[in-house]
C-alpha positions in Angstrom: 0.0 -0.1 0.0 2.8 2.4 0.9 4.7 1.4 -2.3 1.6 2.3 -4.4 1.2 5.7 -2.7 4.9 6.5 -3.6 4.5 5.5 -7.2 1.3 7.8 -7.5 3.2 10.8 -6.0 6.2 10.3 -8.3 3.9 10.2 -11.4 2.2 13.3 -10.1 5.5 15.2 -9.8 6.6 14.2 -13.3 3.3 15.2 -14.9 3.4 18.7 -13.1 6.9 19.3 -14.2 6.0 18.5 -17.8 3.0 20.8 -17.8 5.1 23.6 -16.4 8.0 23.0 -18.8 6.1 22.8 -22.1 4.2 26.2 -21.9 7.6 27.8 -20.8 9.4 26.5 -23.8 6.5 27.6 -26.1 6.5 31.1 -24.7 10.3 31.4 -25.0 10.0 30.1 -28.6 7.4 32.7 -29.4 9.5 35.4 -27.9 12.5 34.3 -30.0 10.4 34.3 -33.1 9.1 37.7 -32.4 12.6 39.1 -31.7 13.7 37.4 -35.0 10.8 39.3 -36.9 11.6 42.6 -35.5 14.1 44.9 -37.2 16.2 47.2 -35.2 15.9 50.8 -36.6 19.4 51.5 -35.5 20.8 48.4 -37.5 18.9 47.7 -40.6 20.8 45.0 -42.7 20.7 44.9 -46.5 22.5 42.7 -48.9 24.3 44.1 -52.0 21.7 42.3 -54.2 18.8 44.1 -52.4 20.5 47.4 -52.7 20.9 46.9 -56.4 17.4 45.6 -57.0 15.8 48.5 -55.1 18.1 51.1 -56.6 19.2 52.6 -53.3 21.4 55.8 -53.7 23.4 57.5 -51.0 24.6 61.1 -50.7 25.5 63.6 -48.1 23.7 66.1 -45.9 24.6 69.4 -47.5 24.7 73.1 -46.5 22.5 75.1 -48.7 21.1 78.6 -48.8 17.4 78.2 -48.3 14.5 80.5 -47.2 14.1 80.4 -43.4 10.5 80.0 -42.4 8.2 81.0 -39.6 5.6 78.5 -38.5 2.2 79.7 -37.9 -1.3 78.0 -37.5 -4.5 79.1 -39.0 -7.4 78.1 -41.2 -8.8 78.5 -44.7 -11.3 81.3 -45.1 -13.8 82.6 -47.8 -14.0 86.4 -48.0 -17.4 88.0 -47.9 -17.5 88.5 -51.7 -17.2 84.8 -52.1 -20.1 83.8 -50.0 -23.8 84.5 -50.8 -27.1 83.9 -49.2 -29.9 83.6 -51.8 -33.3 85.1 -50.7 -36.2 85.9 -52.8 -36.7 89.5 -53.9 -40.4 89.1 -53.6 -42.4 87.2 -51.1 -44.2 84.2 -52.3 -44.5 80.4 -52.5 -41.5 78.3 -53.7 -42.7 76.6 -56.9 -39.5 75.0 -58.1 -35.9 74.2 -56.7 -33.7 73.7 -59.6 -30.5 72.8 -57.8 -29.2 70.4 -55.2 -26.5 70.7 -52.4 -23.0 70.2 -53.7 -23.9 71.3 -57.3 -21.7 73.8 -59.0 -23.5 76.9 -60.4 -22.6 79.8 -62.7 -23.2 83.5 -61.9 -26.6 84.4 -63.3 -28.0 80.9 -63.2 -31.7 80.3 -62.2 -31.8 78.4 -58.9 -35.4 78.4 -57.9 -38.8 79.9 -58.9 -41.1 81.7 -56.5 -44.7 82.6 -57.2 -46.5 85.8 -56.2 -49.7 86.9 -57.8 -49.6 90.3 -56.2 -46.7 91.3 -58.3 -49.1 91.5 -61.3 -50.1 95.0 -60.0 -46.6 96.3 -60.7 -46.5 94.7 -64.1 -49.9 96.4 -64.9 -48.4 99.8 -63.8 -45.5 99.3 -66.1 -47.7 98.3 -69.1 -49.9 101.4 -68.5 -46.7 103.5 -68.2 -45.5 102.2 -71.5 -48.8 103.2 -73.2 -48.6 106.7 -71.5 -45.0 107.1 -72.9 -46.1 106.1 -76.4 -49.1 108.7 -76.2 -46.7 111.4 -74.8 -44.1 110.8 -77.5 -46.6 111.0 -80.2 -48.0 114.3 -78.7 -44.5 115.7 -78.4 -43.7 114.9 -82.0 -47.1 116.3 -83.2 -46.3 119.6 -81.5 -42.9 119.6 -83.0 -44.4 119.2 -86.5 -46.9 122.0 -85.9 -44.1 124.2 -84.6 -42.0 123.5 -87.6 -44.9 124.5 -89.9 -45.4 127.8 -87.9 -49.0 126.5 -86.8 -48.1 125.6 -83.2 -47.6 127.4 -80.0 -44.3 127.1 -78.2 -46.1 126.8 -74.9 -47.9 123.6 -76.1 -44.6 122.1 -77.3 -42.9 122.8 -74.0 -45.8 121.2 -72.2 -45.7 118.1 -74.4 -41.9 117.6 -73.9 -42.3 117.9 -70.1 -45.1 115.3 -70.0 -43.0 112.9 -72.2 -40.0 113.2 -69.8 -42.3 112.7 -66.8 -43.9 109.5 -68.1 -40.7 108.2 -69.5 -39.0 108.4 -66.1 -41.9 106.6 -64.4 -41.6 103.8 -67.1 -37.8 103.5 -66.4 -38.3 103.4 -62.6 -40.8 100.6 -62.8 -38.7 98.7 -65.2 -35.8 98.7 -62.9 -38.1 97.4 -60.1 -39.1 94.5 -62.4 -35.6 93.7 -63.3 -34.8 93.5 -59.6 -37.6 90.8 -59.4 -36.2 88.9 -62.4 -39.1 90.0 -64.7 -38.3 91.1 -68.3 -39.7 94.6 -68.9 -40.0 94.0 -72.6 -42.2 91.0 -72.2 -44.5 93.0 -69.9 -44.6 96.0 -72.4 -46.2 93.5 -74.8 -48.8 92.5 -72.3 -47.2 89.3 -71.2 -47.5 89.1 -67.5 -46.1 86.5 -65.0 -46.5 85.5 -61.4 -43.4 83.3 -61.3 -40.1 84.9 -60.5 -36.6 83.4 -60.6 -34.0 83.4 -58.0 -30.6 84.2 -59.7 -27.2 83.1 -58.4 -25.4 86.3 -57.5 -22.0 84.5 -57.7 -20.5 81.3 -59.2 -19.8 78.5 -56.7 -21.1 75.6 -54.9 -24.6 75.2 -53.4 -23.6 74.5 -49.8 -27.0 74.5 -48.2 -30.7 74.5 -49.3 -33.3 75.5 -46.8 -36.2 76.2 -49.0 -38.6 73.4 -50.2 -41.5 73.1 -52.6 -44.6 74.8 -51.3 -42.7 76.7 -48.5 -43.2 80.4 -47.9 -40.1 82.6 -49.0 -39.8 86.1 -47.6 -37.2 88.7 -48.5 -35.3 88.2 -45.3 -34.8 84.5 -45.0 -32.3 82.8 -47.3 -33.5 79.8 -49.4 -30.1 78.6 -50.1 -26.4 79.5 -49.7 -23.5 79.6 -52.2 -19.8 79.4 -51.6 -17.1 79.9 -54.2 -14.5 77.5 -52.8 -12.2 78.2 -55.8 -11.4 81.5 -54.1 -10.6 80.2 -50.7 -7.7 82.0 -48.9 -5.8 81.5 -45.7 -5.6 83.4 -42.4 -2.5 82.6 -40.3 -2.1 83.8 -36.7 1.4 85.2 -36.1 2.5 86.1 -32.6 3.4 89.8 -31.8 7.2 89.2 -31.2 7.4 87.5 -34.8 5.3 90.0 -36.6 8.2 92.3 -37.7 9.7 89.3 -39.5 6.6 89.0 -42.0 6.5 91.1 -45.0 3.7 91.4 -47.7 4.7 89.4 -50.7 6.6 86.7 -48.8 6.2 83.2 -49.9 4.1 80.8 -47.8 3.8 77.0 -47.8 0.6 75.7 -46.4 0.0 72.0 -45.2 -3.4 70.8 -44.0 -3.5 69.7 -40.5 -5.7 66.6 -41.1 -4.5 65.6 -44.6 -1.1 64.2 -45.1 0.8 65.1 -48.3 -1.3 68.1 -49.3 0.9 71.1 -49.7 -0.1 74.5 -51.2 1.9 77.6 -52.1 0.9 81.2 -51.5 2.0 84.7 -50.8 1.3 87.1 -48.0 -1.3 89.4 -49.2 -1.9 91.5 -46.2 -1.5 91.9 -42.5 -4.4 92.7 -40.2 -4.0 95.8 -37.9 -6.2 94.3 -35.1 -4.5 92.4 -32.2 -6.4 89.4 -31.0 -6.5 89.2 -27.2 -7.5 85.5 -27.2 -4.8 84.2 -29.4 -2.3 87.0 -28.6 -1.5 87.3 -32.3 -2.3 89.0 -35.5 -4.0 87.6 -38.6 -1.8 87.4 -41.7 -3.8 87.0 -44.9 -2.4 84.6 -47.5 -3.4 84.4 -51.0 -3.1 80.9 -52.4 -3.5 79.2 -55.8 -4.1 75.6 -55.2 -3.8 73.0 -58.1 -7.2 71.9 -59.5 -6.8 68.4 -58.1 -6.7 69.8 -54.5 -10.1 70.3 -52.9 -10.0 73.1 -50.1 -12.9 74.2 -48.0 -13.7 77.1 -45.7 -12.9 76.3 -42.1 -10.0 73.7 -42.7 -7.3 74.0 -40.2 -3.7 74.5 -41.6 -0.1 75.0 -40.7 1.8 77.6 -42.6 5.5 78.2 -43.1 6.2 81.9 -44.0 9.5 82.7 -45.7 11.3 85.3 -43.6 14.8 85.4 -45.4 17.4 83.2 -46.8 20.1 81.5 -44.7 22.6 78.7 -44.9 21.2 75.5 -43.4 21.5 71.8 -43.4 19.5 70.2 -46.1 18.8 67.0 -48.0 17.0 66.1 -51.2 13.3 66.2 -50.4 12.8 62.6 -51.5 15.3 61.4 -48.8 12.7 62.2 -46.2 10.2 59.6 -45.3 7.2 60.7 -43.3 5.2 58.4 -40.8 2.2 60.2 -39.3 3.5 63.5 -37.8 7.1 62.4 -37.8 9.8 62.6 -40.5 12.9 60.4 -40.9 16.1 60.0 -42.9 18.2 56.8 -43.2 22.1 56.9 -42.8 24.5 54.4 -44.1 26.6 53.3 -41.0 29.7 52.7 -43.1 31.6 55.4 -44.9 32.4 53.3 -48.1 30.7 52.4 -51.2 27.5 50.4 -51.3 29.2 47.8 -53.5 32.4 47.1 -51.4 30.8 44.6 -48.9 28.3 42.0 -49.0 26.1 43.2 -46.2 25.5 46.9 -45.3 23.8 48.4 -42.3 21.5 51.4 -42.1 20.0 53.4 -39.2 16.9 55.6 -39.0 17.0 59.2 -37.6 14.1 61.5 -36.8 14.4 65.0 -38.2 12.3 68.2 -38.1 11.8 69.6 -41.5 11.8 73.3 -42.5 11.9 75.2 -45.7 11.7 73.5 -49.1 13.3 75.0 -52.2 14.3 73.5 -55.6 14.0 69.9 -54.5 15.8 70.3 -51.1 14.4 70.5 -47.7 16.0 71.9 -44.5 16.4 69.4 -41.6 17.2 69.6 -38.0 18.2 66.4 -36.2 16.0 65.5 -33.2 18.8 63.5 -31.7 22.7 63.9 -32.5 24.1 62.0 -35.3 27.5 61.8 -37.2 26.8 64.2 -40.0 29.6 62.9 -42.1 27.7 59.6 -42.7 26.1 59.0 -46.0 22.4 59.1 -46.2 20.0 57.5 -48.5 18.8 60.0 -50.9 16.7 57.8 -53.3 14.2 55.0 -52.6 14.5 55.3 -48.9 10.9 54.1 -48.7 12.3 50.5 -48.9 14.1 50.9 -45.7 11.2 52.5 -44.1 9.0 49.5 -45.1 11.4 47.1 -43.3 11.3 49.2 -40.0 7.6 49.8 -40.1 6.4 51.1 -36.7 9.1 49.3 -34.7 11.3 51.4 -32.7 9.0 54.4 -32.5 8.2 55.9 -29.1 
């Protein structure tokens, strides 16, 4: 009995040891595999064959004269002349809405139709004024003929001329009123009246909002829709008081969108506001931009601007040498100071940089951490090294 108990205890100890040992080995094995998969961003190995197939090219960090820049935050804006609220010029009922939100419209295009039977009264007055003008003109011409024949009186001719000018002025005034409502005076003069009036686009742009609907009441104070000419979008940057003397009208500006990577637009300083903003402790600098057609910009987008404030000698690299990951930028250095073809295996390291001005294909850099500046750097196809490192090694 005692012997059987000892056997059972021995088997239990062996089984427990085996259970503890196996998971430990598996865990260690997984850690080793994970370690093997990871690439150290300070020691990225590449074979000569890989370098040749990718077309990796190295160069040196250079000293170049580039425009120094001042960083400022801001947003895109539309000036008052490029935003329009479209309201009916006569109160009435909306009969047609001819556009939809997001549609591009031209200046003078008909956007909607509003009906108001009461406006017929004004058309009737214009029609009557037209007939009175015709009669007054005929009477004036008759008096002129009699006067030329020596049979008329000068007093009668003067009265006829005065009457003609009075009714003609009345006709012109009513015609202008009709034109404001979008009614053609020529049609009314022929007895063609209308109760439907068009809403005309005062500017070219995009229909940003439609608030009117079929059958709704339109008054002359409430907009039926809004238009925005996003092609004319500009930028306002906030510059702090201490930096304001550095900014000059006409200076070049590089704009990047805060929430869109890779979008970069050039512009120039077009004006500097004279008002100091107590909240931001800065002054608005107005920037005129000319974005490419493929770039879509909207009022209210937040941006970061680099304002050129003068040329200076700085450390720079070819722009394509810089690889961006999120909000960070990197360059890759060759850890050996010899040709890429002299050894079988080469090693590279990744270095974070802050980027500055960009001119003629070169970008100013500032090292985030110290680095041997004499080391060659990858100036072409550095994206391959970036793909090997991925997100490993980032803080």
